[in-house]
Phi, psi and omega in degrees: 000349183272356183267163178294153175302140185298337184292342185258008180303129178085357179268125183286148179286159182235134177294327178295319177298318178297321180296317178297320177298322177298318179295322176297318179297324179288350180083023183281351181295342179284339183236340180239136177285097179267146177289128180227157170259113185242147179248126183223150179175171179288163177301144177067018178277352179093029180297322182296321179291325176295316178299318180296322179293322182286312188267342186061030174251129184280114177272141175284080191295339180276355182264111183297340184292343184290347180251015184271352179199158178299138177241123183249119177260122185230129174253130185231134180271127179238162183282335182231161177282138178258150177294323180236084186284349181259126180221131177246127178225167179241128179250123180296150174267185182297325179274314184292341180293341179266004181264106184297319181296320178296314180299324179293323182290322185269357186307316185253014181285122174197126178242125180237133181220169182274331186216147182261078178269175177299320179294321179293319177302313180298318181297314181298316182295319180295316180294321178294323179297316178298320183287315183293317186261001177062095183299342181274003179236076182288165175088009178292132183275324178268118190244029177236152181219154176268001175291144184253128171275115181257117178250118187245135174238123187233157178164168182296333184266001182278161172247153177286108185207124182225137179217141184243129179258123180265153175304144181296141178286142183259127181287162181302152190303313185298310183288330177294318181294326181298334186248010178260159179300151180301133177087356182299309177224035187298331182277353178076005184290339183259006184301312184298309177300323180296318179295321178296314180293325178298319179294318180295317180297318179294318179297320180294316178296319181298323180298322178282323185287332180281349175284107186288001176267352182275147167258130189245127171266114179263111184260124175227161175236359171203177183237033174285091188303325182294338183265332192271118179292330182297325178292325177296317179294324179295330176284330182283328187258111183298137175078003183295327182297342180284340185247002184262137172249117184279142178231113175269109185268161175062042181296336182279355184251027182292146178273170181299129180085358182269350183294331182295313180290329177296316180296316179298322180296314182292338174271006179059040187226029179258115188293336183277359183238141177306134180279122183263139179298326181269356177075194185236150175238147178251137179232154172251121181267159173297133172279164184309323182277006179251019184301323188264005178286158181284167178294325179295318178296322178299316180296322179296315181293324177295317179298319179295322180299313185278359172275351182292159183299330182301334186253014184295332181280353182266130177304141183295332180280010178244012180229143175095153185293324182294320178296319179297312183294321179299316181292316181297318181297319179296315180294322181294318179295319179296319180297316181292320181301317181277338186268342185300317178303319178291323179296316180297319179294322178295319178296317179298319179294317178298322179295317178298316179296319180296314179295324177296317179296319178295323178297320178295325179287333181076189179290159178302131185256071184248015177212155178304323180297314180294323180292318180294321178295321178298317179295316179301322180297309184286334175294315179296321178294320180294319179297317181299314182289323180296315178300321181295316181291324180290337178263358181078018180263069189292339180295343180276356180256123183283067180201147175260005181294125182295344181290345179283348181278064189295312182300318179297315182292321179295316179297319178298319178289328176294320176298320178293320177300314179298316181298321179291323182290322184271356181287115181300336182292341178272352182278134175295324179233083182287154177280140171266179181283114186297318183294318178294323179299315180295323179297318179297317179295320182294334180268003183254168175294127182306330181290339181271354186298313181298318181295319180296314182292322185279329185263347178290151179281156174105208192295321182295315180299321180294315179298314182299317181296313180296324178296318179294321179297321183266011186299325181285351182255011180218168179295151179303136178084002179244165177250130182298141182302332181294339181300316180301317181293319180297314180294319180297319179298320178294319182290331185256010183296334181282350180300321186298310182298317180295317181294319181294319176298318180298312181295318178297321179294320178295320177297321177296321178298320178295317181296319179296316178296319179300318180298319179294314183295320184288332175290327177287316183289327183231089181293335184283121184296324181294318179294318178301320180297316180292320177297319178297324178295316179295322184276000183301313180294322177297318178297317179295319179297319177298316181296314180293325180297317178294319178298318181296317180298319179291320180297319178297321179295317179292322179295320176301319181293328180278322192261326186284147179293165181285098184231137172204149175249016181287119182297343180297329181298310182297319181298315181291324179293319177299318180295315181297319181295317180295315182295322178298316179293320182294320182280316187266325187253350177075026180292147184292164182282354179293338179269004182300130180289160180284114177244167173297152185301317182292328176294319179299315180297323180296317179296315181300323182290335183266332188262131171228078190303142174276128183294341180257053181289146176293153183261359188226141172213139182294149181298318182295322178292320178300319180292321178299316179297319181291321177297318179299319178294319179296319181297317180295319179295314181290321183302316181296318179295313182295323180298309180295323177296319180294316179301315179296319181296318177297317182293318186272311186282319183274305186287304185290316186280321188254316182281315182259008183277202185299335181270006179304134183305326180295325179279341183286339176282085188225166178300321181300325181292321187261352185293335184270004181285144175278177186297325181292315178294323179297317180293324179297327181273306191258351180291148180273129174272184185298322180295322177296317180298316179296318179297316179298315180299319180296315180295322179293322176298313180296318178301316179296319180295314181296318180296316178297321180297315179293325176295320178296323179294322177298323178290325177296319182294335183286342183256000000 
């Protein structure tokens, strides 16, 4: 049993094959798509006998446990003889590698023996089954795993040859029952577990079959397409037929009339079966009473079988185990030769990703000193990125997320805020065109002026009504000063809602930017959660501070008298007073106030005074018109002042100022924490430790793999 399989006599070893075996030994098949030779087929298709014929290793075919997980048989050529050349180990799969309990169970699993006999095979498989499925947890309904049992036989006379046997595919329940012995599952009590195992077996096979670097041996013993699950998978996976080598097993057990379809199948010419690019091979398996014959006797009987007249139409290079192994070995070497450059690039990329993840995790945080250093690192990174976003220097932030463009988004929202504030449609009492209003009055009967001003809807009617209400508190013919304030409060009542929406939106923009930056500065979700908990009060204080600043601004607008020192007010009032007199009272142009030249031209273009202007206007109407002019002049000044105050005092000083949450993640904030609080934030929990250990294991595997390739290149 210690010698190489007879089928490989005279075939030279390949360093590339040895390198792939090294990668398998390192356990890289769980993260890198390595080229493998895999055997797949439905249950009871005779995969074990095919494996035994290829490897000349006796599988315990009566033991159902041999199909509960992938079994990889690997022959390795070494320079010296080992005392224990047989070694069994367990390699985690893509799913089982994330199972901490499983990893703990297989950590010390290793079986070493002197010879690979049937009893040793059975012993290794039984021990692996106990370890993989945990013998102390009986009653598990799903009895398949993606972990691989790797059985390695090494020595100077071995050849590099590896083949993986997958658990048999389970046919659908109805068709499976139709072909099972009576009473096997007649009561239906096992249907649910069978369906669960069927799904696991299919998923496991699909994981191997979708790897386009694998060569697949498809083993069948009949071509009843409706029964064979492997044919269903071949239809589901595009391009699979290009990588499959068909094996028709049990050719010597054909029934009467079945030789015709067998011959057509081996000629790759059977229409009811998927046409494979590599075609089909025929094998003769040991019958039950031939269990103890030698491999040489098996080959002799197989050769005699295919010498019969029934197989004359089948090419000789398509029958027998030696023809199959020769073809498979040639294809496998070609596949590895062309695939190694891509494999190496994938390993290098995985190594870069692994090192990047470890870099983000930083050094192990198992002491207060390491934890404090870790906090200082992410605080400094957060401060750097926060300053960059607040200054609009987005190139300094390592992210393409548009939410980091805080200055741009705030300015865009500020433009929208301004547009909403100056939009007359948002005013409860919008201003009409003063010049047109005066023109209408000048063209009307003077007796109708009071009625028109008092009964028209809008600003004039409101002023007139308030003036009449306050008439007893002021001198006859005048408007009480409180009227201006009452009308202004009504006109500016919508400022609050617009301003609050604006401030809330800016705060949301800051929070969104903060979330992006903190994810960059702190990749670990657990640390981010603890930092957010610590920063919760700071965030609330920032939010309340901005609300308070806006509320004070709004309260000033509501409570303080109408005061301004803006010279524009006096200038506009003089112009309005003069225009009112010129249109309604006919006053000469000598009293025209000094306006800018373009304003004068604008007025001239609009005014065509009537030479027969009336000489009389009521005092109350004159005052209403003047109040309206004063209100419009003051409103524009107050509006722009309010917009600026919201932008500068609330947004710049309080929202984007020193208390901004992005700036609050600082060394000063965390420097005062005690060791217990420090550990709660920066200490590594079990998941962090497991992640670090996993990344370090992968880093070591990738580094070792590249190192082994460099040694291969030297020879």
